[in-house]
Backbone as CSV, one residue per row, in Angstrom:
resi,resn,N_x,N_y,N_z,CA_x,CA_y,CA_z,C_x,C_y,C_z
1,THR,-31.750,7.099,39.554,-31.847,7.942,39.432,-32.659,9.461,40.034
2,LYS,-31.492,10.007,41.006,-32.326,11.288,41.180,-32.730,12.786,40.978
3,ARG,-32.269,12.399,39.392,-33.823,12.811,38.684,-35.142,12.823,37.850
4,GLY,-35.269,11.274,38.536,-36.289,11.060,38.819,-36.585,9.840,37.089
5,THR,-35.091,9.679,36.339,-35.489,8.696,35.659,-34.464,7.679,35.448
6,ARG,-34.016,7.124,34.591,-33.207,5.698,34.014,-32.382,5.648,32.697
7,LEU,-31.161,4.851,33.482,-30.197,4.730,33.210,-30.207,3.433,32.900
8,LEU,-30.338,3.255,31.554,-29.461,1.380,31.053,-28.491,0.728,31.732
9,THR,-28.653,-0.517,32.446,-28.038,-0.632,32.071,-28.018,-2.558,32.853
10,SER,-29.088,-2.628,31.540,-29.428,-4.694,30.994,-29.420,-4.704,29.721
11,GLY,-29.303,-4.746,29.520,-29.546,-5.632,27.900,-27.619,-5.284,26.833
12,TRP,-27.877,-4.351,26.141,-26.584,-4.186,25.122,-26.028,-3.265,25.952
13,TRP,-26.689,-2.562,26.492,-26.100,-1.184,26.988,-25.880,-1.220,28.291
14,GLY,-26.340,-2.183,28.629,-25.398,-3.168,29.913,-24.160,-3.776,30.047
15,MET,-23.631,-4.072,28.690,-21.656,-4.064,27.692,-20.968,-3.210,27.578
16,ALA,-21.924,-2.289,27.045,-20.602,-1.015,27.291,-21.944,0.130,26.740
17,ARG,-21.882,0.806,27.355,-21.802,2.582,27.277,-22.641,2.953,25.707
18,LYS,-22.178,2.740,24.598,-22.267,3.345,23.410,-21.464,2.299,22.511
19,ILE,-21.966,1.069,23.280,-22.422,-0.024,21.585,-22.828,0.393,20.100
20,ASN,-24.419,0.765,20.374,-24.747,1.393,19.246,-23.651,1.992,18.374
21,TYR,-22.463,2.997,18.800,-21.298,3.452,18.075,-20.331,2.338,17.228
22,THR,-20.563,1.245,18.225,-19.168,0.184,17.973,-20.205,-0.513,16.560
23,GLY,-21.292,-1.164,16.669,-22.269,-1.457,15.667,-22.394,-0.355,14.028
24,ASP,-22.515,0.834,14.732,-21.993,2.062,13.154,-20.935,1.909,12.717
25,TRP,-19.818,2.210,12.945,-18.529,1.873,12.629,-17.873,0.286,12.164
26,ILE,-18.423,-0.347,12.979,-18.512,-1.620,12.041,-19.023,-1.400,10.507
27,MET,-20.057,-0.725,10.203,-21.232,-1.017,9.276,-20.265,0.093,8.152
28,GLY,-19.359,0.636,8.847,-19.272,1.872,7.859,-17.986,1.661,7.540
29,LEU,-17.183,0.273,8.861,-15.630,0.077,8.231,-16.264,-1.146,6.845
30,SER,-17.499,-1.620,6.980,-17.364,-2.517,5.875,-17.990,-1.508,4.763
31,TRP,-18.390,-0.626,4.645,-18.447,-0.449,3.478,-16.704,-0.277,2.583
32,CYS,-16.106,0.195,3.712,-14.420,0.480,2.888,-13.585,-0.926,2.568
33,LEU,-14.361,-2.071,3.438,-13.932,-3.302,2.418,-13.901,-3.436,1.858
34,VAL,-15.752,-3.216,1.326,-16.108,-3.856,0.006,-15.062,-3.113,-0.933
35,CYS,-14.581,-2.216,-0.572,-13.441,-1.595,-2.032,-12.011,-2.095,-1.877
36,GLY,-11.749,-3.099,-1.137,-10.884,-4.113,-1.610,-9.130,-2.963,-0.393
37,VAL,-8.072,-3.950,-1.115,-7.027,-3.349,0.134,-6.271,-2.916,-1.809
38,GLN,-6.669,-2.687,-2.007,-5.657,-1.772,-3.490,-4.928,-0.598,-3.185
39,SER,-6.340,0.153,-2.460,-6.417,1.396,-1.889,-6.289,2.193,-0.692
40,ALA,-6.008,2.678,-0.038,-6.466,2.834,1.091,-7.167,3.910,1.927
41,VAL,-7.488,4.702,0.716,-8.322,5.994,-0.027,-9.872,5.760,0.931
42,PRO,-10.727,4.450,0.255,-11.273,3.867,1.374,-11.602,3.762,2.958
43,TYR,-10.459,3.797,3.370,-10.130,3.767,5.135,-10.094,5.217,5.623
44,PHE,-9.981,6.046,4.513,-10.026,7.422,5.210,-11.343,7.391,6.145
45,TYR,-13.077,6.791,5.572,-14.086,6.445,5.892,-13.754,6.185,7.522
46,ALA,-13.828,4.885,7.798,-12.845,4.378,9.061,-13.117,4.744,9.597
47,VAL,-11.462,5.472,9.407,-10.049,6.717,10.563,-11.555,7.797,10.539
48,TYR,-12.348,8.768,10.060,-13.038,9.357,10.194,-13.422,9.446,11.434
49,PHE,-14.754,8.627,10.678,-16.009,8.511,11.731,-15.206,7.927,12.858
50,MET,-14.594,6.612,12.783,-14.209,6.740,14.648,-13.108,7.757,15.276
51,ILE,-12.485,8.675,15.092,-12.527,9.948,15.539,-13.183,10.324,16.015
52,LEU,-14.555,10.783,14.935,-16.237,11.435,15.142,-16.481,10.406,16.537
53,LEU,-17.141,9.356,16.338,-17.582,9.308,17.560,-16.345,8.437,19.005
54,VAL,-15.781,8.889,18.844,-15.086,9.030,20.381,-14.532,10.557,20.295
55,HIS,-14.601,11.172,19.838,-15.386,12.667,20.161,-16.848,12.528,20.925
56,ARG,-17.591,12.192,20.219,-18.794,12.491,20.634,-19.047,11.529,21.325
57,ALA,-18.671,11.303,21.990,-19.020,10.271,22.630,-18.245,10.757,24.846
58,GLY,-16.825,11.981,24.320,-15.953,12.292,24.890,-17.165,13.344,26.204
59,ARG,-17.957,13.788,24.509,-18.197,15.194,25.215,-20.011,14.668,25.586
60,ASP,-20.303,13.475,25.160,-21.773,12.802,26.269,-21.911,12.205,27.122
61,ASP,-20.202,12.272,27.495,-19.810,11.559,28.992,-19.707,12.600,29.807
62,HIS,-19.109,14.036,29.212,-19.685,15.649,30.166,-20.455,15.662,30.312
63,LEU,-21.568,15.297,29.115,-22.673,16.154,29.204,-23.106,14.969,30.644
64,CYS,-23.431,14.170,30.495,-23.958,13.042,31.384,-23.909,13.348,32.440
65,SER,-22.319,13.633,32.974,-21.848,13.993,33.975,-22.081,15.004,35.288
66,GLU,-22.579,16.449,33.829,-23.146,16.944,35.047,-24.652,16.894,35.410
67,LYS,-25.237,15.784,34.364,-26.214,16.596,34.209,-26.938,15.005,36.035
68,TYR,-26.124,14.312,35.287,-26.971,12.884,36.582,-25.804,13.073,38.039
69,GLY,-24.602,13.746,37.881,-24.049,13.794,39.024,-23.551,12.563,39.650
70,ASP,-23.914,12.183,40.809,-23.212,10.819,41.453,-23.941,9.489,40.207
71,ASP,-25.056,9.321,39.940,-26.035,8.949,39.447,-24.888,8.337,38.033
72,TRP,-23.927,9.643,37.074,-23.492,9.154,36.319,-22.437,8.390,36.876
73,VAL,-21.424,8.538,38.138,-20.817,8.066,38.273,-20.785,6.328,39.116
74,GLU,-21.608,6.012,39.096,-22.487,5.169,40.049,-22.410,4.130,38.202
75,TYR,-23.150,4.623,36.974,-24.304,4.016,35.903,-21.973,3.757,35.159
76,LYS,-21.608,4.889,35.083,-19.978,4.221,34.459,-19.211,2.589,35.853
77,ARG,-19.533,2.740,37.156,-18.896,1.502,37.287,-19.233,0.765,36.766
78,ARG,-21.267,0.406,37.033,-21.705,-1.096,36.543,-21.940,-1.040,35.618
79,VAL,-21.190,-0.124,34.530,-21.223,-0.366,32.826,-19.529,0.112,32.339
80,PRO,-18.703,-0.577,33.534,-17.421,-0.069,32.785,-16.957,0.296,31.087
81,TYR,-17.624,-0.518,30.204,-16.351,-0.500,28.784,-17.483,0.970,28.062
82,LEU,-16.720,1.714,27.798,-17.468,2.257,26.282,-17.976,1.699,24.805
83,PHE,-17.585,0.950,24.069,-17.265,0.799,22.576,-17.660,-0.751,22.800
84,VAL,-17.005,-2.147,23.238,-16.664,-3.264,22.876,-16.684,-3.512,24.258
85,PRO,-17.353,-4.496,24.667,-17.795,-5.456,26.356,-16.393,-5.521,26.085
86,GLY,-15.533,-5.712,27.295,-14.404,-6.515,27.683,-13.638,-5.862,27.122
87,VAL,-12.876,-4.888,26.179,-11.923,-4.888,25.923,-11.654,-3.209,25.969
88,PHE,-13.048,-2.044,25.376,-12.856,-1.123,25.834,-14.382,0.403,26.593
């Protein structure tokens, strides 16, 4: 970047900008799935966690846009997916 730092465009972070959030959410969902489907209550955690992660990703995107400027635009062009490669 123009700041002299690096933005990862290979490996896991070359597939999606917040791929680690996807793993975190899958882990949280698996804790809910252990409870079965008798009640919806355990799944409120997965829904809450998804909202939290999407909001956090949006805040991070805004801050990185300010921090890196045009380099962030290029980074998003190279790594277009946010959470799930090929989907979102």
